[in-house]
ZADRENTI-140429 format. One record per atom (N, C-alpha, C): residue number from 1; residue in three letters; chain; atom name; z, x, y. Coordinates in nm, 3 decimals, padded with zeros to 5 digits. Each point is the difference from the previous one (the first is absolute). Layout:
REM ZADRENTI-140429
+-----+-----+-------+------+---------+---------+---------+
|   n | res | chain | atom |       w |       u |       v |
+-----+-----+-------+------+---------+---------+---------+
| NUM | ALA |     A |   CA |       Z |       X |       Y |
...
+-----+-----+-------+------+---------+---------+---------+
***
This chain:
REM ZADRENTI-140429
+-----+-----+-------+------+---------+---------+---------+
|   n | res | chain | atom |       w |       u |       v |
+-----+-----+-------+------+---------+---------+---------+
|   1 | MET |     A |    N |  08.507 |  09.835 |  12.737 |
|   1 | MET |     A |   CA | -00.057 |  00.077 | -00.111 |
|   1 | MET |     A |    C | -00.017 | -00.094 | -00.119 |
|   2 | ASP |     A |    N | -00.123 | -00.004 | -00.056 |
|   2 | ASP |     A |   CA | -00.024 | -00.087 | -00.114 |
|   2 | ASP |     A |    C |  00.055 |  00.063 | -00.128 |
|   3 | LEU |     A |    N |  00.000 | -00.080 | -00.106 |
|   3 | LEU |     A |   CA |  00.060 |  00.043 | -00.127 |
|   3 | LEU |     A |    C | -00.068 |  00.124 | -00.057 |
|   4 | VAL |     A |    N | -00.133 |  00.005 |  00.003 |
|   4 | VAL |     A |   CA | -00.071 |  00.116 | -00.055 |
|   4 | VAL |     A |    C |  00.034 |  00.125 |  00.079 |
|   5 | SER |     A |    N |  00.003 | -00.009 |  00.131 |
|   5 | SER |     A |   CA |  00.034 |  00.117 |  00.083 |
|   5 | SER |     A |    C |  00.142 |  00.047 | -00.029 |
|   6 | GLN |     A |    N |  00.089 | -00.094 | -00.018 |
|   6 | GLN |     A |   CA |  00.139 |  00.035 | -00.033 |
|   6 | GLN |     A |    C |  00.006 |  00.070 | -00.136 |
|   7 | MET |     A |    N | -00.074 | -00.052 | -00.097 |
|   7 | MET |     A |   CA | -00.002 |  00.060 | -00.133 |
|   7 | MET |     A |    C | -00.061 |  00.140 |  00.005 |
|   8 | GLN |     A |    N | -00.105 |  00.018 |  00.080 |
|   8 | GLN |     A |   CA | -00.062 |  00.131 |  00.013 |
|   8 | GLN |     A |    C |  00.098 |  00.099 |  00.061 |
|   9 | ARG |     A |    N |  00.076 | -00.042 |  00.100 |
|   9 | ARG |     A |   CA |  00.100 |  00.088 |  00.063 |
|   9 | ARG |     A |    C |  00.106 |  00.040 | -00.102 |
|  10 | GLN |     A |    N |  00.047 | -00.098 | -00.080 |
|  10 | GLN |     A |   CA |  00.099 |  00.029 | -00.104 |
|  10 | GLN |     A |    C | -00.057 |  00.097 | -00.103 |
|  11 | PHE |     A |    N | -00.125 | -00.018 | -00.035 |
|  11 | PHE |     A |   CA | -00.066 |  00.088 | -00.095 |
|  11 | PHE |     A |    C | -00.001 |  00.144 |  00.052 |
|  12 | VAL |     A |    N | -00.042 |  00.017 |  00.125 |
|  12 | VAL |     A |   CA | -00.006 |  00.133 |  00.061 |
|  12 | VAL |     A |    C |  00.139 |  00.061 |  00.006 |
|  13 | ASP |     A |    N |  00.099 | -00.078 |  00.042 |
|  13 | ASP |     A |   CA |  00.138 |  00.051 |  00.009 |
|  13 | ASP |     A |    C |  00.051 |  00.044 | -00.137 |
|  14 | TYR |     A |    N | -00.026 | -00.082 | -00.101 |
|  14 | TYR |     A |   CA |  00.047 |  00.033 | -00.135 |
|  14 | TYR |     A |    C | -00.071 |  00.124 | -00.053 |
|  15 | LYS |     A |    N | -00.133 |  00.005 |  00.017 |
|  15 | LYS |     A |   CA | -00.075 |  00.116 | -00.045 |
|  15 | LYS |     A |    C |  00.050 |  00.127 |  00.069 |
|  16 | ASN |     A |    N |  00.023 | -00.006 |  00.129 |
|  16 | ASN |     A |   CA |  00.053 |  00.116 |  00.073 |
|  16 | ASN |     A |    C |  00.137 |  00.042 | -00.051 |
|  17 | SER |     A |    N |  00.082 | -00.097 | -00.037 |
|  17 | SER |     A |   CA |  00.133 |  00.034 | -00.055 |
|  17 | SER |     A |    C | -00.014 |  00.072 | -00.134 |
|  18 | LEU |     A |    N | -00.102 | -00.035 | -00.079 |
|  18 | LEU |     A |   CA | -00.021 |  00.068 | -00.129 |
|  18 | LEU |     A |    C | -00.039 |  00.145 |  00.021 |
|  19 | PHE |     A |    N | -00.074 |  00.029 |  00.107 |
|  19 | PHE |     A |   CA | -00.033 |  00.139 |  00.033 |
|  19 | PHE |     A |    C |  00.126 |  00.074 |  00.046 |
|  20 | ARG |     A |    N |  00.078 | -00.063 |  00.088 |
|  20 | ARG |     A |   CA |  00.122 |  00.064 |  00.051 |
|  20 | ARG |     A |    C |  00.100 |  00.030 | -00.112 |
|  21 | GLU |     A |    N |  00.009 | -00.091 | -00.097 |
|  21 | GLU |     A |   CA |  00.096 |  00.015 | -00.110 |
|  21 | GLU |     A |    C | -00.052 |  00.091 | -00.111 |
|  22 | GLY |     A |    N | -00.124 |  00.047 |  00.010 |
|  22 | GLY |     A |   CA | -00.053 |  00.093 | -00.098 |
|  22 | GLY |     A |    C | -00.062 | -00.064 | -00.123 |
|  23 | PHE |     A |    N | -00.020 | -00.132 |  00.002 |
|  23 | PHE |     A |   CA | -00.065 | -00.066 | -00.113 |
|  23 | PHE |     A |    C | -00.151 |  00.020 |  00.003 |
|  24 | LEU |     A |    N | -00.056 |  00.020 |  00.120 |
|  24 | LEU |     A |   CA | -00.144 |  00.021 |  00.017 |
|  24 | LEU |     A |    C | -00.023 |  00.129 |  00.077 |
|  25 | ASP |     A |    N | -00.120 |  00.059 | -00.020 |
|  25 | ASP |     A |   CA | -00.034 |  00.123 |  00.072 |
|  25 | ASP |     A |    C | -00.148 | -00.004 |  00.038 |
|  26 | ASP |     A |    N | -00.054 |  00.113 |  00.042 |
|  26 | ASP |     A |   CA | -00.139 |  00.005 |  00.047 |
|  26 | ASP |     A |    C | -00.100 | -00.038 | -00.109 |
|  27 | GLN |     A |    N |  00.034 |  00.021 | -00.125 |
|  27 | GLN |     A |   CA | -00.092 | -00.040 | -00.107 |
|  27 | GLN |     A |    C | -00.022 | -00.151 |  00.000 |
|  28 | PHE |     A |    N |  00.106 | -00.075 |  00.034 |
|  28 | PHE |     A |   CA | -00.015 | -00.145 |  00.007 |
|  28 | PHE |     A |    C | -00.091 | -00.038 |  00.116 |
|  29 | LYS |     A |    N |  00.010 |  00.072 |  00.112 |
|  29 | LYS |     A |   CA | -00.089 | -00.025 |  00.114 |
|  29 | LYS |     A |    C | -00.145 |  00.025 | -00.041 |
|  30 | GLN |     A |    N | -00.023 |  00.105 | -00.076 |
|  30 | GLN |     A |   CA | -00.136 |  00.030 | -00.046 |
|  30 | GLN |     A |    C | -00.051 | -00.111 | -00.092 |
|  31 | LEU |     A |    N |  00.087 | -00.051 | -00.083 |
|  31 | LEU |     A |   CA | -00.037 | -00.110 | -00.089 |
|  31 | LEU |     A |    C | -00.036 | -00.124 |  00.081 |
|  32 | LEU |     A |    N |  00.076 | -00.029 |  00.105 |
|  32 | LEU |     A |   CA | -00.029 | -00.114 |  00.087 |
|  32 | LEU |     A |    C | -00.137 |  00.012 |  00.065 |
|  33 | GLN |     A |    N | -00.041 |  00.121 |  00.032 |
|  33 | GLN |     A |   CA | -00.129 |  00.021 |  00.065 |
|  33 | GLN |     A |    C | -00.117 | -00.032 | -00.092 |
|  34 | LEU |     A |    N |  00.024 | -00.001 | -00.129 |
|  34 | LEU |     A |   CA | -00.105 | -00.033 | -00.097 |
|  34 | LEU |     A |    C | -00.020 | -00.150 | -00.017 |
|  35 | GLN |     A |    N |  00.093 | -00.078 |  00.053 |
|  35 | GLN |     A |   CA | -00.008 | -00.146 | -00.010 |
|  35 | GLN |     A |    C | -00.078 | -00.054 |  00.119 |
|  36 | ASP |     A |    N | -00.087 | -00.099 | -00.026 |
|  36 | ASP |     A |   CA | -00.072 | -00.063 |  00.110 |
|  36 | ASP |     A |    C | -00.011 | -00.150 | -00.028 |
|  37 | GLU |     A |    N | -00.067 | -00.072 |  00.087 |
|  37 | GLU |     A |   CA | -00.011 | -00.146 | -00.013 |
|  37 | GLU |     A |    C | -00.073 | -00.042 | -00.126 |
|  38 | SER |     A |    N | -00.090 |  00.084 | -00.050 |
|  38 | SER |     A |   CA | -00.073 | -00.036 | -00.122 |
|  38 | SER |     A |    C |  00.089 |  00.012 | -00.125 |
|  39 | ASN |     A |    N |  00.108 |  00.076 |  00.010 |
|  39 | ASN |     A |   CA |  00.093 |  00.016 | -00.112 |
|  39 | ASN |     A |    C |  00.142 |  00.003 |  00.053 |
|  40 | PRO |     A |    N |  00.052 | -00.116 |  00.050 |
|  40 | PRO |     A |   CA |  00.131 | -00.002 |  00.063 |
|  40 | PRO |     A |    C |  00.117 |  00.026 | -00.096 |
|  41 | GLY |     A |    N | -00.023 | -00.012 | -00.129 |
|  41 | GLY |     A |   CA |  00.107 |  00.022 | -00.097 |
|  41 | GLY |     A |    C | -00.001 |  00.138 | -00.063 |
|  42 | PHE |     A |    N | -00.076 |  00.092 |  00.056 |
|  42 | PHE |     A |   CA | -00.016 |  00.132 | -00.061 |
|  42 | PHE |     A |    C |  00.133 |  00.073 | -00.017 |
|  43 | VAL |     A |    N |  00.080 |  00.006 |  00.106 |
|  43 | VAL |     A |   CA |  00.126 |  00.074 | -00.006 |
|  43 | VAL |     A |    C |  00.094 | -00.064 | -00.101 |
|  44 | VAL |     A |    N |  00.007 | -00.131 |  00.001 |
|  44 | VAL |     A |   CA |  00.086 | -00.070 | -00.096 |
|  44 | VAL |     A |    C | -00.042 |  00.032 | -00.142 |
|  45 | GLU |     A |    N | -00.131 |  00.002 | -00.026 |
|  45 | GLU |     A |   CA | -00.051 |  00.031 | -00.134 |
|  45 | GLU |     A |    C |  00.036 |  00.142 | -00.042 |
|  46 | VAL |     A |    N | -00.021 |  00.096 |  00.091 |
|  46 | VAL |     A |   CA |  00.029 |  00.140 | -00.032 |
|  46 | VAL |     A |    C |  00.149 |  00.019 | -00.026 |
|  47 | VAL |     A |    N |  00.083 | -00.056 |  00.085 |
|  47 | VAL |     A |   CA |  00.145 |  00.016 | -00.017 |
|  47 | VAL |     A |    C |  00.048 | -00.072 | -00.126 |
|  48 | SER |     A |    N | -00.059 | -00.115 | -00.031 |
|  48 | SER |     A |   CA |  00.037 | -00.070 | -00.123 |
|  48 | SER |     A |    C | -00.032 |  00.084 | -00.123 |
|  49 | LEU |     A |    N | -00.116 |  00.063 |  00.001 |
|  49 | LEU |     A |   CA | -00.036 |  00.090 | -00.111 |
|  49 | LEU |     A |    C |  00.097 |  00.117 | -00.007 |
|  50 | PHE |     A |    N |  00.038 |  00.055 |  00.117 |
|  50 | PHE |     A |   CA |  00.097 |  00.109 |  00.005 |
|  50 | PHE |     A |    C |  00.131 | -00.043 | -00.066 |
|  51 | PHE |     A |    N |  00.049 | -00.121 |  00.035 |
|  51 | PHE |     A |   CA |  00.126 | -00.046 | -00.057 |
|  51 | PHE |     A |    C | -00.011 | -00.023 | -00.150 |
|  52 | GLN |     A |    N | -00.113 | -00.053 | -00.046 |
|  52 | GLN |     A |   CA | -00.016 | -00.020 | -00.144 |
|  52 | GLN |     A |    C |  00.004 |  00.134 | -00.074 |
|  53 | ASP |     A |    N | -00.074 |  00.096 |  00.051 |
|  53 | ASP |     A |   CA | -00.004 |  00.132 | -00.064 |
|  53 | ASP |     A |    C |  00.134 |  00.071 |  00.011 |
|  54 | SER |     A |    N |  00.064 | -00.010 |  00.117 |
|  54 | SER |     A |   CA |  00.127 |  00.069 |  00.022 |
|  54 | SER |     A |    C |  00.111 | -00.057 | -00.087 |
|  55 | GLU |     A |    N | -00.002 | -00.132 | -00.016 |
|  55 | GLU |     A |   CA |  00.103 | -00.061 | -00.083 |
|  55 | GLU |     A |    C | -00.010 |  00.049 | -00.144 |
|  56 | LYS |     A |    N | -00.122 |  00.012 | -00.049 |
|  56 | LYS |     A |   CA | -00.019 |  00.053 | -00.135 |
|  56 | LYS |     A |    C |  00.049 |  00.144 | -00.007 |
|  57 | LEU |     A |    N | -00.033 |  00.080 |  00.101 |
|  57 | LEU |     A |   CA |  00.042 |  00.139 |  00.003 |
|  57 | LEU |     A |    C |  00.151 |  00.013 |  00.005 |
|  58 | LEU |     A |    N |  00.064 | -00.080 |  00.086 |
|  58 | LEU |     A |   CA |  00.147 |  00.006 |  00.009 |
|  58 | LEU |     A |    C |  00.066 | -00.040 | -00.132 |
|  59 | ASN |     A |    N | -00.055 | -00.102 | -00.063 |
|  59 | ASN |     A |   CA |  00.055 | -00.042 | -00.130 |
|  59 | ASN |     A |    C | -00.018 |  00.111 | -00.104 |
|  60 | ASN |     A |    N | -00.116 |  00.067 |  00.002 |
|  60 | ASN |     A |   CA | -00.022 |  00.111 | -00.092 |
|  60 | ASN |     A |    C |  00.094 |  00.116 |  00.031 |
|  61 | LEU |     A |    N |  00.023 |  00.028 |  00.127 |
|  61 | LEU |     A |   CA |  00.093 |  00.108 |  00.038 |
|  61 | LEU |     A |    C |  00.140 | -00.031 | -00.049 |
|  62 | ALA |     A |    N |  00.043 | -00.123 |  00.017 |
|  62 | ALA |     A |   CA |  00.134 | -00.038 | -00.042 |
|  62 | ALA |     A |    C |  00.014 |  00.012 | -00.152 |
|  63 | THR |     A |    N | -00.102 | -00.043 | -00.071 |
|  63 | THR |     A |   CA |  00.002 |  00.007 | -00.146 |
|  63 | THR |     A |    C |  00.001 |  00.145 | -00.048 |
|  64 | ALA |     A |    N | -00.079 |  00.084 |  00.061 |
|  64 | ALA |     A |   CA | -00.011 |  00.140 | -00.041 |
|  64 | ALA |     A |    C |  00.109 |  00.086 |  00.063 |
|  65 | PHE |     A |    N |  00.076 | -00.058 |  00.093 |
|  65 | PHE |     A |   CA |  00.100 |  00.069 |  00.080 |
|  65 | PHE |     A |    C | -00.062 |  00.110 |  00.083 |
|  66 | ILE |     A |    N | -00.081 | -00.007 |  00.020 |
|  66 | ILE |     A |   CA | -00.045 |  00.101 |  00.096 |
|  66 | ILE |     A |    C |  00.068 | -00.042 |  00.129 |
|  67 | GLY |     A |    N | -00.717 | -00.424 |  00.860 |
|  67 | GLY |     A |   CA | -00.013 | -00.061 |  00.077 |
|  67 | GLY |     A |    C | -00.017 | -00.076 |  00.118 |
|  68 | ALA |     A |    N | -00.068 | -00.094 |  00.481 |
|  68 | ALA |     A |   CA |  00.111 | -00.005 |  00.086 |
|  68 | ALA |     A |    C |  00.081 |  00.128 |  00.004 |
|  69 | LEU |     A |    N |  00.050 |  00.039 |  00.103 |
|  69 | LEU |     A |   CA |  00.060 |  00.127 |  00.036 |
|  69 | LEU |     A |    C |  00.134 |  00.021 | -00.071 |
|  70 | LYS |     A |    N |  00.089 | -00.098 |  00.001 |
|  70 | LYS |     A |   CA |  00.130 |  00.014 | -00.064 |
|  70 | LYS |     A |    C | -00.015 |  00.019 | -00.151 |
|  71 | VAL |     A |    N | -00.095 | -00.070 | -00.059 |
|  71 | VAL |     A |   CA | -00.025 |  00.014 | -00.144 |
|  71 | VAL |     A |    C | -00.048 |  00.141 | -00.030 |
|  72 | LYS |     A |    N | -00.091 |  00.052 |  00.083 |
|  72 | LYS |     A |   CA | -00.051 |  00.136 | -00.018 |
|  72 | LYS |     A |    C |  00.115 |  00.101 |  00.008 |
|  73 | ASN |     A |    N |  00.089 | -00.017 |  00.097 |
|  73 | ASN |     A |   CA |  00.114 |  00.091 |  00.015 |
|  73 | ASN |     A |    C |  00.090 | -00.002 | -00.123 |
|  74 | GLU |     A |    N |  00.021 | -00.118 | -00.055 |
|  74 | GLU |     A |   CA |  00.083 | -00.010 | -00.120 |
|  74 | GLU |     A |    C | -00.069 |  00.068 | -00.119 |
|  75 | CYS |     A |    N | -00.132 | -00.011 | -00.006 |
|  75 | CYS |     A |   CA | -00.074 |  00.068 | -00.108 |
|  75 | CYS |     A |    C |  00.015 |  00.151 |  00.010 |
|  76 | VAL |     A |    N | -00.007 |  00.052 |  00.120 |
|  76 | VAL |     A |   CA |  00.017 |  00.145 |  00.020 |
|  76 | VAL |     A |    C |  00.140 |  00.043 | -00.041 |
|  77 | ALA |     A |    N |  00.101 | -00.076 |  00.043 |
|  77 | ALA |     A |   CA |  00.138 |  00.033 | -00.036 |
|  77 | ALA |     A |    C |  00.018 | -00.007 | -00.151 |
|  78 | PHE |     A |    N | -00.058 | -00.101 | -00.061 |
|  78 | PHE |     A |   CA |  00.011 | -00.015 | -00.145 |
|  78 | PHE |     A |    C | -00.059 |  00.122 | -00.071 |
|  79 | ARG |     A |    N | -00.116 |  00.044 |  00.046 |
|  79 | ARG |     A |   CA | -00.063 |  00.117 | -00.061 |
|  79 | ARG |     A |    C |  00.088 |  00.125 |  00.014 |
|  80 | ASN |     A |    N |  00.061 |  00.016 |  00.115 |
|  80 | ASN |     A |   CA |  00.089 |  00.115 |  00.021 |
|  80 | ASN |     A |    C |  00.119 | -00.004 | -00.096 |
|  81 | TYR |     A |    N |  00.057 | -00.119 | -00.019 |
|  81 | TYR |     A |   CA |  00.114 | -00.011 | -00.093 |
|  81 | TYR |     A |    C | -00.045 |  00.026 | -00.144 |
|  82 | CYS |     A |    N | -00.121 | -00.043 | -00.032 |
|  82 | CYS |     A |   CA | -00.053 |  00.029 | -00.135 |
|  82 | CYS |     A |    C | -00.015 |  00.151 | -00.018 |
|  83 | ASP |     A |    N | -00.054 |  00.068 |  00.102 |
|  83 | ASP |     A |   CA | -00.015 |  00.146 | -00.007 |
|  83 | ASP |     A |    C |  00.135 |  00.069 | -00.020 |
|  84 | GLU |     A |    N |  00.103 | -00.057 |  00.061 |
|  84 | GLU |     A |   CA |  00.136 |  00.056 | -00.012 |
|  84 | GLU |     A |    C |  00.066 | -00.041 | -00.131 |
|  85 | LYS |     A |    N | -00.067 | -00.089 | -00.074 |
|  85 | LYS |     A |   CA |  00.054 | -00.055 | -00.126 |
|  85 | LYS |     A |    C |  00.134 | -00.070 |  00.023 |
|  86 | ASN |     A |    N |  00.009 | -00.069 |  00.113 |
|  86 | ASN |     A |   CA |  00.120 | -00.073 |  00.037 |
|  86 | ASN |     A |    C | -00.020 | -00.147 | -00.037 |
|  87 | ARG |     A |    N |  00.038 | -00.033 | -00.122 |
|  87 | ARG |     A |   CA | -00.024 | -00.134 | -00.054 |
|  87 | ARG |     A |    C |  00.070 | -00.108 |  00.082 |
|  88 | GLU |     A |    N |  00.123 |  00.022 |  00.039 |
|  88 | GLU |     A |   CA |  00.075 | -00.101 |  00.075 |
|  88 | GLU |     A |    C | -00.068 | -00.032 |  00.134 |
|  89 | ARG |     A |    N | -00.042 |  00.104 |  00.072 |
|  89 | ARG |     A |   CA | -00.068 | -00.021 |  00.128 |
|  89 | ARG |     A |    C | -00.138 | -00.064 | -00.021 |
|  90 | CYS |     A |    N | -00.066 |  00.033 | -00.111 |
|  90 | CYS |     A |   CA | -00.128 | -00.064 | -00.032 |
|  90 | CYS |     A |    C |  00.018 | -00.150 | -00.019 |
|  91 | GLU |     A |    N |  00.103 | -00.038 | -00.073 |
|  91 | GLU |     A |   CA |  00.026 | -00.142 | -00.023 |
|  91 | GLU |     A |    C |  00.028 | -00.073 |  00.131 |
|  92 | LYS |     A |    N |  00.083 |  00.060 |  00.085 |
|  92 | LYS |     A |   CA |  00.031 | -00.062 |  00.130 |
|  92 | LYS |     A |    C | -00.123 | -00.009 |  00.087 |
|  93 | CYS |     A |    N | -00.080 |  00.103 |  00.000 |
|  93 | CYS |     A |   CA | -00.122 |  00.003 |  00.080 |
|  93 | CYS |     A |    C | -00.099 | -00.105 | -00.050 |
|  94 | LEU |     A |    N | -00.011 | -00.016 | -00.129 |
|  94 | LEU |     A |   CA | -00.090 | -00.100 | -00.057 |
|  94 | LEU |     A |    C |  00.043 | -00.140 |  00.042 |
|  95 | GLU |     A |    N |  00.129 | -00.026 |  00.000 |
|  95 | GLU |     A |   CA |  00.050 | -00.130 |  00.045 |
|  95 | GLU |     A |    C | -00.032 | -00.022 |  00.147 |
|  96 | GLN |     A |    N |  00.016 |  00.104 |  00.082 |
|  96 | GLN |     A |   CA | -00.033 | -00.011 |  00.142 |
|  96 | GLN |     A |    C | -00.149 | -00.022 |  00.019 |
|  97 | LEU |     A |    N | -00.081 |  00.066 | -00.081 |
|  97 | LEU |     A |   CA | -00.145 | -00.017 |  00.005 |
|  97 | LEU |     A |    C | -00.036 | -00.145 | -00.029 |
|  98 | LYS |     A |    N |  00.063 | -00.059 | -00.098 |
|  98 | LYS |     A |   CA | -00.026 | -00.140 | -00.032 |
|  98 | LYS |     A |    C |  00.038 | -00.090 |  00.118 |
|  99 | ARG |     A |    N |  00.114 |  00.027 |  00.064 |
|  99 | ARG |     A |   CA |  00.043 | -00.081 |  00.115 |
|  99 | ARG |     A |    C | -00.099 |  00.013 |  00.116 |
| 100 | GLU |     A |    N | -00.046 |  00.122 |  00.027 |
| 100 | GLU |     A |   CA | -00.096 |  00.022 |  00.109 |
| 100 | GLU |     A |    C | -00.132 | -00.070 | -00.030 |
| 101 | TYR |     A |    N | -00.043 |  00.004 | -00.125 |
| 101 | TYR |     A |   CA | -00.123 | -00.066 | -00.040 |
| 101 | TYR |     A |    C |  00.010 | -00.151 |  00.023 |
| 102 | ILE |     A |    N |  00.111 | -00.059 | -00.043 |
| 102 | ILE |     A |   CA |  00.021 | -00.144 |  00.019 |
| 102 | ILE |     A |    C |  00.004 | -00.034 |  00.149 |
| 103 | ALA |     A |    N |  00.065 |  00.084 |  00.079 |
| 103 | ALA |     A |   CA |  00.009 | -00.026 |  00.144 |
| 103 | ALA |     A |    C | -00.137 |  00.001 |  00.066 |
| 104 | VAL |     A |    N | -00.081 |  00.101 | -00.030 |
| 104 | VAL |     A |   CA | -00.133 |  00.006 |  00.062 |
| 104 | VAL |     A |    C | -00.087 | -00.114 | -00.050 |
| 105 | LYS |     A |    N |  00.013 | -00.037 | -00.125 |
| 105 | LYS |     A |   CA | -00.077 | -00.112 | -00.054 |
| 105 | LYS |     A |    C |  00.038 | -00.129 |  00.071 |
| 106 | ASN |     A |    N |  00.128 | -00.023 |  00.022 |
| 106 | ASN |     A |   CA |  00.045 | -00.121 |  00.069 |
| 106 | ASN |     A |    C | -00.043 | -00.001 |  00.146 |
| 107 | LYS |     A |    N |  00.010 |  00.114 |  00.067 |
| 107 | LYS |     A |   CA | -00.039 |  00.008 |  00.142 |
| 107 | LYS |     A |    C | -00.149 | -00.029 |  00.017 |
| 108 | LEU |     A |    N | -00.083 |  00.061 | -00.084 |
| 108 | LEU |     A |   CA | -00.144 | -00.024 |  00.010 |
| 108 | LEU |     A |    C | -00.035 | -00.143 | -00.041 |
| 109 | GLY |     A |    N |  00.074 | -00.055 | -00.095 |
| 109 | GLY |     A |   CA | -00.020 | -00.140 | -00.038 |
| 109 | GLY |     A |    C |  00.022 | -00.093 |  00.119 |
| 110 | THR |     A |    N |  00.104 |  00.027 |  00.077 |
| 110 | THR |     A |   CA |  00.028 | -00.079 |  00.120 |
| 110 | THR |     A |    C | -00.112 |  00.017 |  00.101 |
| 111 | LEU |     A |    N | -00.046 |  00.123 |  00.021 |
| 111 | LEU |     A |   CA | -00.107 |  00.026 |  00.095 |
| 111 | LEU |     A |    C | -00.126 | -00.076 | -00.040 |
| 112 | PHE |     A |    N | -00.035 |  00.003 | -00.128 |
| 112 | PHE |     A |   CA | -00.120 | -00.068 | -00.047 |
| 112 | PHE |     A |    C |  00.014 | -00.152 |  00.005 |
| 113 | GLN |     A |    N |  00.121 | -00.050 | -00.020 |
| 113 | GLN |     A |   CA |  00.023 | -00.144 |  00.012 |
| 113 | GLN |     A |    C | -00.021 | -00.044 |  00.145 |
| 114 | MET |     A |    N |  00.048 |  00.081 |  00.094 |
| 114 | MET |     A |   CA | -00.022 | -00.029 |  00.141 |
| 114 | MET |     A |    C | -00.149 | -00.001 |  00.030 |
| 115 | GLU |     A |    N | -00.072 |  00.096 | -00.057 |
| 115 | GLU |     A |   CA | -00.145 |  00.009 |  00.020 |
| 115 | GLU |     A |    C | -00.070 | -00.126 | -00.051 |
| 116 | ARG |     A |    N |  00.039 | -00.045 | -00.120 |
| 116 | ARG |     A |   CA | -00.062 | -00.120 | -00.057 |
| 116 | ARG |     A |    C |  00.022 | -00.122 |  00.089 |
| 117 | HIS |     A |    N |  00.122 | -00.014 |  00.053 |
| 117 | HIS |     A |   CA |  00.031 | -00.114 |  00.086 |
| 117 | HIS |     A |    C | -00.085 |  00.001 |  00.128 |
| 118 | ILE |     A |    N | -00.019 |  00.118 |  00.056 |
| 118 | ILE |     A |   CA | -00.083 |  00.012 |  00.120 |
| 118 | ILE |     A |    C | -00.144 | -00.040 | -00.032 |
| 119 | LEU |     A |    N | -00.054 |  00.052 | -00.111 |
| 119 | LEU |     A |   CA | -00.138 | -00.030 | -00.038 |
| 119 | LEU |     A |    C | -00.019 | -00.148 | -00.034 |
| 120 | LEU |     A |    N |  00.099 | -00.061 | -00.065 |
| 120 | LEU |     A |   CA | -00.009 | -00.142 | -00.034 |
| 120 | LEU |     A |    C | -00.005 | -00.088 |  00.123 |
| 121 | ARG |     A |    N |  00.057 |  00.047 |  00.109 |
| 121 | ARG |     A |   CA |  00.002 | -00.077 |  00.123 |
| 121 | ARG |     A |    C | -00.115 |  00.038 |  00.093 |
| 122 | GLY |     A |    N | -00.096 |  00.074 | -00.054 |
| 122 | GLY |     A |   CA | -00.121 |  00.032 |  00.076 |
| 122 | GLY |     A |    C |  00.012 |  00.120 |  00.091 |
| 123 | GLY |     A |    N |  00.111 |  00.072 | -00.007 |
| 123 | GLY |     A |   CA |  00.018 |  00.118 |  00.083 |
| 123 | GLY |     A |    C | -00.058 |  00.124 | -00.064 |
| 124 | SER |     A |    N | -00.002 |  00.108 |  00.074 |
| 124 | SER |     A |   CA | -00.045 |  00.128 | -00.054 |
| 124 | SER |     A |    C |  00.119 |  00.096 | -00.003 |
| 125 | ILE |     A |    N | -00.011 |  00.101 | -00.082 |
| 125 | ILE |     A |   CA |  00.109 |  00.096 | -00.017 |
| 125 | ILE |     A |    C | -00.008 |  00.104 |  00.112 |
| 126 | PRO |     A |    N |  00.108 |  00.012 |  00.079 |
| 126 | PRO |     A |   CA |  00.000 |  00.102 |  00.107 |
| 126 | PRO |     A |    C | -00.003 |  00.140 | -00.058 |
| 127 | LEU |     A |    N | -00.079 |  00.087 |  00.058 |
| 127 | LEU |     A |   CA | -00.016 |  00.135 | -00.051 |
| 127 | LEU |     A |    C |  00.085 |  00.103 |  00.073 |
| 128 | GLU |     A |    N |  00.074 | -00.039 |  00.102 |
| 128 | GLU |     A |   CA |  00.079 |  00.098 |  00.076 |
| 128 | GLU |     A |    C |  00.112 |  00.059 | -00.078 |
+-----+-----+-------+------+---------+---------+---------+
***
C-alpha cells in the first residue's frame, strides 16, 4: 500500500469515527456532496466560516450570560435551564457548550489537515 492510499484509509477511518462519536451527522454528508474537483476546499471554507461565526456567538453568549450534534444538544439543554431560570445549571451548561465546541473544532481541524496532506501528495479525498 502506497503512502497516499494509507493516508486515504486513515482519513476514512477518522471521518467514520467522528460520525460514530457524534461530532458529525447527515448534514455534514450533505455538505460533502456539494464539494467537487473544481472546488476541493469547499467544505473546509464553509466549516471555517462556521467556526468564525460560532466563536463570535459563543463569546457574545458568555458575555451576556445567556452551535455538530453535541453542541446542538448543549444549546437545547442551556435553553431549558434558562426557561427554568436555573442560573447555576446555565453556567455549567455554557461551560460544557464551550468544551463541546472546542472538541468539534479540533476534530474537524484534524480531518481537514489529513485532507490537505492527501491532496498535497496528489491523492483524492475518498467519499465513502
